[in-house]
C-alpha positions in Angstrom: 20.6 -44.0 67.1 17.8 -43.4 64.4 17.0 -46.4 61.8 15.7 -45.7 58.4 13.5 -48.8 57.1 14.4 -49.9 53.9 11.3 -50.7 51.6 12.2 -54.8 50.7 8.4 -56.2 49.2 10.1 -56.9 46.1 8.4 -59.9 44.6 8.4 -58.7 41.0 5.1 -60.0 39.8 3.4 -57.5 42.5 5.1 -54.9 41.1 5.0 -55.7 37.9 1.0 -56.0 38.5 0.7 -52.8 41.0 2.9 -50.7 38.0 2.5 -52.1 34.8 -0.8 -49.9 34.1 1.0 -46.3 35.4 4.5 -47.4 33.2 2.4 -48.4 30.1 -0.2 -45.0 30.3 2.9 -43.1 31.0 5.0 -44.5 27.9 2.0 -44.2 25.9 1.4 -40.6 26.7 5.1 -40.2 25.7 5.4 -42.8 22.8 2.1 -42.2 20.9 2.7 -45.7 19.7 1.8 -48.5 21.0 5.0 -50.3 19.8 7.4 -48.3 21.6 5.5 -47.9 24.6 6.0 -52.2 24.4 9.5 -51.4 24.4 9.5 -49.1 27.4 7.4 -51.3 29.4 10.0 -53.9 28.8 12.9 -51.6 29.2 11.7 -50.2 32.6 10.8 -53.8 34.0 14.3 -55.0 33.0 16.3 -52.4 34.6 13.8 -52.9 37.8 15.1 -56.6 37.5 18.8 -56.0 36.9 19.2 -52.9 39.0 17.1 -54.5 41.7 16.9 -50.7 43.6 15.8 -50.6 47.2 13.3 -48.6 48.7 12.8 -46.4 51.1 9.0 -46.3 50.5 6.6 -47.3 48.1 6.6 -43.7 47.2 9.9 -44.2 46.2 9.6 -47.0 44.2 6.7 -44.9 42.1 8.8 -42.1 41.7 11.9 -44.6 40.3 9.3 -45.9 37.9 8.3 -42.8 36.7 11.9 -41.6 36.4 12.8 -44.5 34.3 10.1 -44.5 32.5 10.2 -41.0 31.4 13.8 -41.4 30.5 13.2 -44.3 28.5 10.9 -42.3 26.2 13.6 -39.3 26.1 16.3 -42.2 24.9 14.0 -43.9 22.4 13.7 -40.1 20.8 16.7 -39.0 21.1 18.1 -42.2 19.1 19.2 -42.1 15.5 16.4 -45.0 14.5 13.4 -43.3 15.9 14.4 -40.3 13.4 14.7 -42.4 10.3 11.4 -44.4 11.1 7.9 -43.8 9.8 5.3 -44.4 12.4 2.6 -46.6 11.4 -0.8 -45.7 12.2 -1.9 -47.3 14.7 -5.9 -46.3 16.1 -6.3 -47.1 19.8 -9.2 -48.4 21.1 -11.4 -46.1 23.9 -14.0 -46.8 25.5 -16.0 -43.6 24.1 -15.5 -41.0 21.3 -14.5 -38.2 23.9 -11.7 -40.1 25.4 -10.3 -41.1 22.0 -10.3 -37.3 21.0 -8.6 -36.4 24.0 -6.0 -38.8 23.7 -4.8 -37.7 20.1 -5.7 -34.1 21.3 -2.9 -34.8 24.5 -0.5 -35.9 21.8 -0.3 -33.0 20.3 1.4 -31.8 23.4 5.2 -31.3 24.0 6.4 -34.3 25.9 7.1 -32.4 28.4 3.3 -31.4 28.7 2.0 -34.7 28.3 3.9 -36.2 30.9 2.8 -33.3 33.5 -0.4 -33.4 32.0 -0.3 -37.5 32.7 0.9 -37.0 36.0 -1.3 -34.9 37.7 -4.7 -35.8 35.8 -4.7 -39.4 34.7 -2.0 -40.7 38.2 -3.6 -38.1 40.6 0.0 -37.2 41.4 0.3 -34.0 43.4 2.8 -31.2 42.5 5.7 -32.2 44.8 4.6 -35.8 43.7 5.4 -34.9 40.4 8.6 -32.6 41.6 10.0 -35.3 43.1 9.3 -38.3 40.1 10.9 -36.0 37.1 13.5 -34.4 39.7 12.2 -30.6 39.0 11.4 -28.0 40.9 7.9 -27.2 42.0 7.7 -23.7 40.2 8.4 -25.4 36.8 6.5 -28.3 37.6 3.8 -25.5 38.0 4.7 -23.4 35.1 4.5 -26.6 32.4 1.4 -27.5 34.3 0.0 -24.2 33.4 1.2 -24.0 30.2 0.0 -27.4 29.5 -3.8 -26.7 30.1 -3.2 -23.3 27.9 -1.9 -25.4 25.2 -4.5 -27.8 25.4 -6.9 -25.2 25.8 -5.9 -24.1 22.3 -5.7 -27.2 20.6 -9.3 -28.0 21.9 -10.5 -24.5 20.7 -9.6 -25.2 17.3 -10.7 -28.9 17.3 -13.7 -27.4 18.4 -14.4 -25.2 15.6 -14.0 -27.3 13.1 
């Protein structure tokens, strides 16, 4: 009889250190502002502590964190509070002028495209890993990635002509 080993290395501090940047970058990519991203970040790790999930592998843990981050972002967007709040103008500091411009150009994309672009380019995830993390079919991820690239090309083209 084959036994499946479950990943049980659950030192919370190590998990937060290892995945904090990924969770925060994904949250800021979705939320477009620091305060909401901070709330999402806190909620993701609060859920991790409260649910105390058991994972089959480190990839399973990563996919779970991505999924929870995405769901928390969607929940905030759907709330009545978010629809009635006017966002503060927050400037995010980047190392180069190009990074700053690209960040704001990416924010012009719809959320579903920002998530795909972020996971593919910033988290260096494959199509299959994105499928698992977002619970989507490979064809859907490929199509969204293609559309996101085309939309971003339009946005960058518009900015270049200004």
